[in-house]
C-alpha positions as CSV (number, residue, x, y, z in Angstrom):
1,M,-29.5,-10.4,34.3
2,S,-32.7,-9.0,33.2
3,H,-33.0,-5.5,31.8
4,G,-36.8,-5.6,31.6
5,L,-36.7,-6.6,27.9
6,K,-39.1,-9.1,26.6
7,P,-38.6,-11.2,23.5
8,S,-41.2,-10.9,20.7
9,V,-41.6,-14.7,20.9
10,Q,-41.4,-16.8,24.1
11,H,-41.4,-20.5,24.3
12,G,-43.5,-22.4,26.9
13,G,-46.5,-20.0,27.0
14,G,-46.9,-16.2,26.5
15,V,-46.5,-15.9,22.7
16,V,-46.5,-12.3,21.6
17,P,-46.9,-12.0,17.7
18,P,-43.8,-10.2,16.4
19,T,-46.0,-8.3,13.9
20,T,-47.9,-6.4,16.5
21,T,-45.1,-3.7,16.8
22,A,-43.2,-4.1,13.5
23,Q,-42.3,-0.9,11.9
24,A,-40.6,-0.3,8.6
25,Y,-37.9,2.2,8.1
26,L,-36.5,3.5,4.7
27,I,-32.6,3.4,4.4
28,E,-31.8,6.8,3.0
29,Y,-27.9,6.5,3.1
30,Q,-25.6,3.6,2.8
31,T,-21.9,3.3,3.2
32,V,-19.7,0.7,1.7
33,T,-16.2,0.2,3.1
34,S,-13.2,-1.9,2.3
35,H,-10.1,-2.3,4.6
36,G,-6.8,-1.3,3.3
37,N,-5.7,-5.0,3.4
38,E,-8.1,-5.6,0.5
39,A,-5.7,-3.8,-1.7
40,V,-4.1,-5.6,-4.7
41,S,-1.2,-4.4,-6.8
42,D,-1.8,-3.5,-10.5
43,G,-0.2,-5.9,-13.1
44,T,1.5,-3.2,-15.0
45,I,2.3,-0.5,-12.4
46,K,3.4,-2.8,-9.6
47,T,3.3,-1.9,-5.9
48,N,4.6,-3.9,-2.9
49,I,1.9,-4.5,-0.3
50,N,2.7,-5.6,3.2
51,H,-0.3,-6.7,5.1
52,S,-0.2,-5.8,8.8
53,T,-2.9,-5.6,11.5
54,G,-5.2,-2.8,10.6
55,V,-3.2,-1.5,7.7
56,A,-1.7,-2.3,4.4
57,I,1.8,-0.7,3.7
58,L,2.3,0.2,0.1
59,S,5.7,0.8,-1.3
60,P,7.6,0.8,-4.7
61,P,9.1,-2.7,-5.6
62,N,12.2,-1.5,-7.3
63,W,12.8,2.3,-6.7
64,D,15.5,3.9,-8.9
65,T,16.4,7.5,-8.7
66,N,17.1,7.6,-12.4
67,D,13.9,5.8,-13.5
68,S,10.7,7.8,-12.8
69,S,8.6,4.7,-13.8
70,T,9.9,3.0,-10.6
71,Q,8.7,5.9,-8.4
72,K,5.0,5.1,-9.2
73,G,2.5,2.4,-8.1
74,R,-1.1,1.5,-8.6
75,V,-3.4,-0.6,-6.4
76,H,-7.1,-1.7,-6.7
77,V,-9.4,-1.9,-3.8
78,P,-12.5,-3.9,-4.4
79,I,-15.7,-3.1,-2.5
80,H,-17.3,-6.5,-1.5
81,N,-20.6,-5.1,-0.2
82,P,-22.1,-2.8,-2.8
83,P,-25.4,-1.0,-2.1
84,G,-28.7,-2.9,-2.2
85,I,-30.0,-3.1,-5.7
86,T,-33.8,-2.4,-5.0
87,K,-33.2,1.2,-6.0
88,G,-30.7,3.6,-7.4
89,W,-27.9,5.1,-5.2
90,N,-26.5,8.5,-5.9
91,L,-22.8,8.9,-4.9
92,Q,-22.3,11.3,-2.2
93,D,-18.7,11.1,-1.3
94,I,-15.5,9.0,-1.4
95,S,-13.1,8.8,1.6
96,V,-9.6,7.3,1.6
97,N,-8.1,7.0,5.0
98,F,-4.2,6.7,4.7
99,E,-0.9,8.3,5.8
100,G,2.0,9.0,3.4
101,E,5.6,8.8,4.6
102,N,8.4,10.5,3.1
103,D,6.4,12.5,0.5
104,A,4.5,9.5,-0.7
105,S,1.0,10.5,-2.1
106,V,-2.1,9.3,-3.8
107,S,-2.1,11.2,-7.1
108,T,-5.3,10.0,-8.7
109,I,-8.4,8.0,-7.5
110,K,-10.7,6.2,-9.9
111,L,-14.1,4.8,-9.1
112,L,-15.1,1.8,-11.3
113,Y,-18.3,0.1,-11.9
114,D,-17.2,-3.3,-13.4
115,G,-14.5,-2.2,-15.8
116,Q,-16.0,1.3,-16.6
117,V,-14.4,4.4,-15.0
118,A,-17.2,6.4,-13.3
119,V,-15.1,9.1,-11.7
120,S,-11.4,10.0,-12.0
121,I,-10.0,12.7,-9.7
122,N,-6.5,14.1,-9.3
123,T,-5.9,14.3,-5.6
124,N,-2.2,14.8,-5.2
125,T,-2.4,14.5,-1.3
126,D,-0.3,12.7,1.3
127,S,-3.0,12.0,3.9
128,T,-6.6,11.1,4.5
129,F,-9.0,12.9,2.1
130,N,-12.7,13.1,1.5
131,I,-14.4,14.0,-1.9
132,V,-18.0,15.5,-1.6
133,F,-20.1,15.4,-4.6
134,T,-22.8,17.9,-5.5
135,Q,-26.4,16.5,-6.1
136,D,-25.9,16.7,-9.9
137,E,-22.5,14.9,-9.7
138,G,-24.0,12.3,-7.3
139,E,-26.7,11.6,-9.9
140,K,-24.1,11.4,-12.7
141,Y,-22.1,8.8,-10.8
142,A,-25.0,6.8,-9.4
143,Y,-24.9,3.1,-8.9
144,F,-28.0,1.5,-10.5
145,R,-27.4,-2.2,-11.1
146,P,-25.7,-5.0,-9.6
147,T,-22.1,-4.4,-10.9
148,G,-18.7,-4.8,-9.3
149,I,-17.3,-1.7,-7.5
150,S,-13.7,-1.0,-7.1
151,L,-11.4,2.0,-6.4
152,T,-8.0,2.4,-8.2
153,L,-5.4,4.5,-6.5
154,D,-2.3,5.9,-8.4
155,L,0.6,6.4,-6.1
156,K,3.7,8.4,-6.1
157,F,6.9,7.3,-4.2
158,P,9.4,10.3,-4.7
159,E,12.0,8.8,-2.2
160,K,13.4,5.4,-1.9
161,D,11.9,5.0,1.6
162,S,8.5,6.4,0.7
163,D,5.4,4.4,1.6
164,I,1.7,4.7,2.2
165,K,-0.2,3.3,5.2
166,L,-3.6,2.4,3.6
167,Y,-6.3,1.9,6.3
168,S,-9.6,2.0,4.4
169,V,-11.6,3.3,1.6
170,T,-15.3,4.2,1.9
171,L,-18.1,5.2,-0.4
172,L,-21.3,7.0,0.8
173,Y,-24.5,6.6,-1.4
174,K,-27.9,8.1,-1.0
175,A,-31.0,6.3,-2.2
176,T,-32.8,7.9,-5.1
């Protein structure tokens, strides 16, 4: 089925140089996303993670009504596709797409570049949230060099059957 589109290079005759119509575009914004199934449990504040299609279900491993330390959890979500390194990137926003069940919530989110905490924000929310940064904040939390990026989520599980369905985390950067 032909839609009237012609390739820039044809074999067997009619070669059209691909550079004749080439245009360059600047990428001003870049999003980087990790699926909830990328989440891994912290080694000290453990969290059960059950991976399902399209979601990671986070829950406390040994919930005890008399021990508040068992009503917490922590997961780390690595970002495998950091922004390109040809320029600096100012952080514009962080989005976490999730649903808390039975009063479960994300109490704190931390953005790390390698092992250094760049941003730490108390969220105390039980559903999807978006944190938008001002221009000054974005410059302060900019990503400049090829370092690893990850997000840490501190979790609260106030009920034995509390859990969190984590779908994704997304960072939005703007080129400097």
